[in-house]
C-alpha positions as CSV (number, residue, x, y, z in Angstrom):
1,X,18.3,-39.9,-192.6
2,X,18.4,-36.4,-193.6
3,X,15.2,-34.1,-192.7
4,X,14.7,-33.8,-196.4
5,X,14.6,-37.3,-197.1
6,X,12.3,-37.9,-193.8
7,X,9.9,-35.3,-195.5
8,X,10.1,-36.8,-199.1
9,X,9.6,-40.2,-197.5
10,X,6.5,-39.1,-195.7
11,X,5.1,-37.4,-198.8
12,X,5.4,-40.7,-200.9
13,X,3.5,-42.6,-198.0
14,X,0.5,-39.7,-198.1
15,X,0.5,-39.8,-201.9
16,X,0.2,-43.6,-202.1
17,X,-2.6,-44.0,-199.2
18,X,-4.5,-41.4,-200.8
19,X,-4.1,-42.7,-204.6
20,X,-5.1,-46.0,-202.8
21,X,-8.1,-44.3,-201.0
22,X,-9.3,-42.9,-204.7
23,X,-8.6,-45.9,-206.5
24,X,-11.1,-47.6,-204.0
25,X,-13.5,-44.8,-204.2
26,X,-13.4,-45.0,-208.1
27,X,-13.7,-48.8,-208.0
28,X,-17.2,-48.6,-205.7
29,X,-18.7,-45.5,-207.8
30,X,-18.0,-47.6,-210.9
31,X,-19.4,-50.9,-209.6
32,X,-22.3,-48.7,-208.6
33,X,-22.9,-46.9,-211.8
34,X,-26.2,-46.7,-213.7
35,X,-27.2,-46.7,-217.4
36,X,-29.9,-47.0,-219.5
37,X,-30.9,-49.1,-222.6
38,X,-33.6,-48.8,-225.0
39,X,-35.4,-51.6,-225.4
40,X,-38.8,-53.2,-227.3
41,X,-41.4,-54.8,-225.6
42,X,-42.9,-58.2,-226.9
43,X,-45.8,-58.8,-224.4
44,X,-44.0,-58.5,-221.3
45,X,-40.6,-59.4,-222.8
46,X,-37.9,-56.9,-223.1
47,X,-35.3,-57.3,-226.0
48,X,-32.2,-55.2,-226.2
49,X,-29.5,-54.0,-228.7
50,X,-26.3,-55.9,-228.0
51,X,-23.0,-55.4,-229.6
52,X,-20.7,-58.6,-230.4
53,X,-17.3,-58.1,-231.4
54,X,-15.2,-60.9,-233.1
55,X,-12.2,-61.1,-235.3
56,X,-12.4,-57.0,-235.5
57,X,-16.0,-57.2,-236.6
58,X,-19.0,-55.8,-235.0
59,X,-22.5,-57.7,-234.7
60,X,-25.0,-55.5,-233.4
61,X,-28.2,-57.9,-232.7
62,X,-31.1,-57.9,-230.8
63,X,-31.3,-60.0,-227.8
64,X,-33.7,-61.1,-225.4
65,X,-33.2,-59.9,-221.6
66,X,-34.1,-63.2,-219.2
67,X,-33.4,-62.8,-215.5
68,X,-34.6,-66.2,-215.3
69,X,-31.9,-67.8,-217.5
70,X,-28.7,-68.6,-215.8
71,X,-26.4,-68.6,-219.0
72,X,-26.7,-66.1,-221.9
73,X,-27.0,-68.0,-225.3
74,X,-26.8,-67.1,-228.9
75,X,-28.8,-68.8,-231.8
76,X,-26.5,-69.5,-234.6
77,X,-29.3,-70.2,-237.1
78,X,-30.3,-66.7,-236.6
79,X,-26.8,-65.3,-236.4
80,X,-25.9,-66.7,-239.8
81,X,-28.0,-63.9,-241.1
82,X,-26.2,-61.6,-239.5
83,X,-22.6,-62.8,-241.1
84,X,-21.9,-64.9,-238.0
85,X,-19.9,-67.7,-239.8
86,X,-17.8,-68.9,-236.6
87,X,-18.2,-72.6,-235.5
88,X,-18.2,-71.5,-231.8
89,X,-20.2,-69.2,-229.9
90,X,-17.1,-66.9,-228.4
91,X,-17.4,-63.2,-228.5
92,X,-14.1,-61.3,-227.9
93,X,-16.2,-58.6,-226.4
94,X,-19.9,-57.8,-225.4
95,X,-21.1,-54.0,-225.5
96,X,-24.2,-52.8,-223.9
97,X,-25.1,-49.3,-224.0
98,X,-21.4,-48.5,-224.4
99,X,-20.5,-50.6,-221.0
100,X,-17.6,-53.9,-222.1
101,X,-18.4,-56.7,-220.2
102,X,-15.3,-58.4,-221.9
103,X,-14.8,-62.0,-223.6
104,X,-17.9,-64.4,-223.2
105,X,-18.3,-68.0,-224.1
106,X,-22.2,-68.0,-225.0
107,X,-24.2,-71.1,-225.1
108,X,-26.1,-72.0,-228.0
109,X,-29.9,-72.3,-227.9
110,X,-33.1,-71.2,-229.8
111,X,-34.4,-67.7,-229.1
112,X,-36.8,-67.1,-232.0
113,X,-39.6,-67.0,-230.3
114,X,-41.6,-64.4,-231.9
115,X,-42.1,-65.0,-235.4
116,X,-44.3,-63.6,-238.5
117,X,-47.0,-62.7,-239.2
118,X,-47.3,-61.6,-235.2
119,X,-44.5,-58.8,-235.4
120,X,-42.6,-57.3,-238.4
121,X,-39.3,-59.8,-237.9
122,X,-38.2,-62.7,-236.1
123,X,-36.6,-61.9,-232.6
124,X,-34.4,-62.4,-231.1
125,X,-30.5,-63.6,-231.9
126,X,-29.7,-64.4,-228.1
127,X,-30.7,-64.2,-224.6
128,X,-29.0,-62.0,-221.8
129,X,-29.1,-64.0,-218.8
130,X,-27.8,-63.9,-215.1
131,X,-24.4,-64.0,-215.9
132,X,-24.8,-60.4,-217.4
133,X,-27.6,-59.6,-214.9
134,X,-26.7,-60.6,-211.2
135,X,-24.7,-57.7,-210.6
136,X,-27.3,-55.2,-210.8
137,X,-30.7,-53.5,-209.8
138,X,-32.6,-53.5,-213.1
139,X,-35.6,-51.3,-213.5
140,X,-38.0,-52.3,-216.4
141,X,-40.3,-49.4,-218.0
142,X,-42.9,-50.2,-220.4
143,X,-43.8,-46.2,-220.9
144,X,-42.8,-44.9,-224.5
145,X,-39.8,-45.3,-225.2
146,X,-39.8,-48.8,-223.4
147,X,-36.4,-48.8,-221.5
148,X,-34.1,-50.8,-218.7
149,X,-32.0,-48.6,-216.5
150,X,-29.0,-50.7,-214.9
151,X,-27.8,-49.9,-211.4
152,X,-25.0,-52.0,-210.6
153,X,-24.1,-53.1,-207.0
154,X,-20.8,-53.3,-205.3
155,X,-21.6,-56.0,-202.6
156,X,-23.1,-59.3,-203.0
157,X,-26.2,-60.7,-202.1
158,X,-27.2,-60.5,-198.8
159,X,-29.4,-63.8,-199.3
160,X,-28.3,-67.3,-199.3
161,X,-27.6,-68.7,-202.7
162,X,-28.4,-72.3,-202.3
163,X,-29.6,-74.1,-205.6
164,X,-33.1,-74.4,-203.9
165,X,-33.4,-70.3,-203.4
166,X,-32.1,-69.7,-206.8
167,X,-34.8,-72.0,-208.5
168,X,-37.6,-70.6,-206.6
169,X,-36.7,-67.0,-207.3
170,X,-36.0,-68.0,-210.6
171,X,-39.9,-69.4,-211.1
172,X,-40.8,-66.6,-209.0
173,X,-39.6,-64.1,-211.9
174,X,-40.2,-66.3,-215.2
175,X,-43.8,-65.2,-215.8
176,X,-42.9,-61.3,-215.9
177,X,-41.2,-62.0,-219.0
178,X,-43.7,-64.0,-221.5
179,X,-44.2,-63.0,-224.9
180,X,-47.5,-64.4,-224.5
181,X,-49.2,-62.0,-221.9
182,X,-48.7,-58.8,-220.3
183,X,-50.9,-59.4,-217.3
184,X,-50.1,-61.6,-214.3
185,X,-51.7,-62.5,-211.1
186,X,-48.9,-62.4,-208.1
187,X,-50.8,-63.5,-204.9
188,X,-54.2,-61.9,-204.8
189,X,-52.7,-59.1,-206.9
190,X,-53.0,-58.2,-210.7
191,X,-50.4,-56.7,-212.4
192,X,-50.6,-54.9,-216.5
193,X,-47.0,-55.1,-217.3
194,X,-47.7,-53.0,-220.2
195,X,-48.5,-50.1,-217.7
196,X,-46.4,-51.1,-214.8
197,X,-42.7,-50.2,-214.2
198,X,-40.8,-52.8,-211.9
199,X,-37.7,-53.4,-210.4
200,X,-35.8,-56.4,-210.4
201,X,-33.0,-56.2,-207.8
202,X,-30.9,-59.1,-208.2
203,X,-28.4,-58.8,-205.3
204,X,-31.2,-59.0,-202.8
205,X,-33.3,-61.1,-204.8
206,X,-36.7,-59.1,-204.6
207,X,-39.1,-57.8,-207.0
208,X,-41.2,-54.3,-206.4
209,X,-43.9,-53.0,-208.5
210,X,-44.6,-49.5,-208.8
211,X,-47.8,-47.4,-209.3
212,X,-49.5,-48.3,-212.6
213,X,-49.1,-45.4,-215.2
214,X,-50.9,-45.4,-218.7
215,X,-49.0,-46.1,-221.4
216,X,-49.4,-43.3,-224.6
217,X,-47.7,-43.1,-228.0
218,X,-46.6,-39.7,-228.8
219,X,-49.9,-38.1,-230.4
220,X,-51.9,-41.0,-230.1
221,X,-54.8,-42.3,-227.5
222,X,-54.8,-45.5,-225.9
223,X,-56.5,-48.3,-227.6
224,X,-60.1,-48.6,-226.1
225,X,-59.8,-52.3,-225.7
226,X,-57.2,-53.7,-223.1
227,X,-56.6,-57.1,-225.3
228,X,-54.3,-60.1,-224.1
229,X,-52.4,-61.1,-227.3
230,X,-51.8,-64.7,-227.8
231,X,-48.4,-65.2,-229.9
232,X,-48.8,-69.1,-230.2
233,X,-52.2,-69.2,-231.6
234,X,-52.6,-65.5,-232.9
235,X,-55.9,-64.8,-230.8
236,X,-56.9,-61.9,-228.8
237,X,-59.1,-62.0,-225.6
238,X,-60.6,-59.2,-224.1
239,X,-59.4,-57.8,-220.7
240,X,-61.0,-54.7,-220.3
241,X,-63.4,-52.2,-221.9
242,X,-61.6,-48.8,-221.4
243,X,-63.9,-46.3,-223.0
244,X,-67.6,-46.1,-224.2
245,X,-70.5,-47.4,-222.2
246,X,-69.2,-50.3,-220.7
247,X,-72.9,-51.6,-219.8
248,X,-73.8,-51.2,-223.5
249,X,-71.0,-53.4,-224.4
250,X,-71.9,-56.0,-222.2
251,X,-75.1,-55.8,-223.3
252,X,-74.3,-56.5,-226.8
253,X,-71.8,-59.6,-225.4
254,X,-68.7,-57.5,-225.6
255,X,-67.0,-58.6,-222.0
256,X,-64.2,-59.8,-220.5
257,X,-62.6,-63.2,-221.8
258,X,-64.7,-63.3,-225.2
259,X,-62.3,-64.1,-228.1
260,X,-61.9,-61.3,-230.5
261,X,-61.2,-63.1,-234.0
262,X,-61.9,-60.0,-236.3
263,X,-61.3,-56.2,-237.0
264,X,-63.0,-54.3,-239.6
265,X,-63.7,-58.1,-241.4
266,X,-59.6,-59.2,-241.2
267,X,-58.9,-62.0,-239.0
268,X,-56.5,-60.8,-236.4
269,X,-54.2,-64.4,-237.1
270,X,-53.3,-62.2,-240.4
271,X,-52.4,-58.9,-238.7
272,X,-49.2,-58.1,-236.7
273,X,-49.8,-56.7,-233.0
274,X,-48.9,-53.0,-234.1
275,X,-51.6,-53.7,-236.7
276,X,-54.1,-54.6,-234.1
277,X,-52.9,-52.0,-231.6
278,X,-53.4,-49.3,-234.3
279,X,-57.1,-50.1,-234.9
280,X,-58.0,-50.1,-231.2
281,X,-56.6,-46.8,-231.0
282,X,-58.8,-45.4,-233.9
283,X,-59.4,-41.9,-235.2
284,X,-62.4,-39.3,-234.8
285,X,-64.9,-39.7,-237.5
286,X,-64.2,-43.8,-238.0
287,X,-65.7,-46.8,-236.6
288,X,-64.4,-50.2,-235.9
289,X,-66.2,-53.4,-236.7
290,X,-65.2,-56.1,-234.0
291,X,-65.8,-59.6,-234.3
292,X,-65.8,-62.1,-231.6
293,X,-66.9,-65.5,-230.0
294,X,-68.7,-65.5,-226.6
295,X,-67.8,-67.8,-223.9
296,X,-70.2,-70.3,-223.9
297,X,-70.6,-73.7,-225.9
298,X,-71.1,-73.7,-229.6
299,X,-70.9,-69.8,-229.6
300,X,-71.7,-68.0,-233.1
301,X,-69.6,-65.4,-234.0
302,X,-71.0,-61.8,-233.0
303,X,-70.2,-58.6,-234.2
304,X,-70.4,-55.2,-232.4
305,X,-69.7,-51.4,-233.7
306,X,-67.6,-48.7,-231.9
307,X,-67.8,-45.4,-233.0
308,X,-64.7,-43.5,-232.0
309,X,-66.8,-40.0,-232.7
310,X,-69.3,-40.6,-230.3
311,X,-67.4,-42.9,-227.8
312,X,-70.0,-45.6,-228.2
313,X,-71.0,-49.3,-228.7
314,X,-73.6,-50.3,-231.4
315,X,-74.9,-53.0,-233.2
316,X,-73.6,-53.6,-237.1
317,X,-75.4,-51.2,-239.4
318,X,-76.1,-48.9,-237.1
319,X,-72.8,-46.7,-238.4
320,X,-72.1,-46.6,-242.1
321,X,-68.7,-47.1,-244.0
322,X,-66.1,-48.4,-240.8
323,X,-62.7,-47.7,-241.2
324,X,-61.5,-50.7,-243.0
325,X,-57.7,-52.0,-243.0
326,X,-55.9,-50.8,-245.9
């Protein structure tokens, strides 16, 4: 073999070795890539937009993110309204925030857990479960605009993944994704998931909570009452008085745990959560009448007024012309 041939052979070996190293690096970089998905929050549950492709048609649908559900699913009864008339539940490609996950056979299951009049429309048309999420570290951030940050993991879980361990993990994270409540207890700690970002690391099977931050909508103030909204019975229970004289609120009977039944004379069961939140944020120069039931047997409905200008609670009749719902 000539010197020239040996040189070319050596160069070729170096080229392919370098190319292999580069591919390995790119593979790890791709596996560890991060992306962000805009989300909507219902209670402490998150929904995202997912694109499903079938027969050259794109179906962009809202789907729940449910890390405690093993298999992803779609709801055929809901999907038919989007034009999905296929007899099976196979998507030829699934795309989330521009990331292609490839062909997927979904199982079929109901997923319209949020219905009118609690929210503007039924949600959702399916569930993104562990089969999509298991390779990611997920950060759920409720701050406006709510979103989920995905960070890929190139490695496998360091924990034993037996059936018992997996079930215990699913039970532990299940309360984090409830349409019925935003407040949970973990051991001796209490977390308001409307204000607390948290990280779910699937490969490590861990959950960590960040420091709570107030959630403020642009140009608007925080609701003066923190309430727990029940989707099932369309009711409100008071969690905390955030503004005004808490002592006077308590003297008038407005304290943690009371059931709020009316706002400005309108039953809360007839309002969406967005209407309720808007009224609780209020405007200066306006007042809000709150009807509630005390925590007592055979309790009668009680009413108090909150003056947004003076930031105080009073009995009805002390303030003229409360801001009625349009």
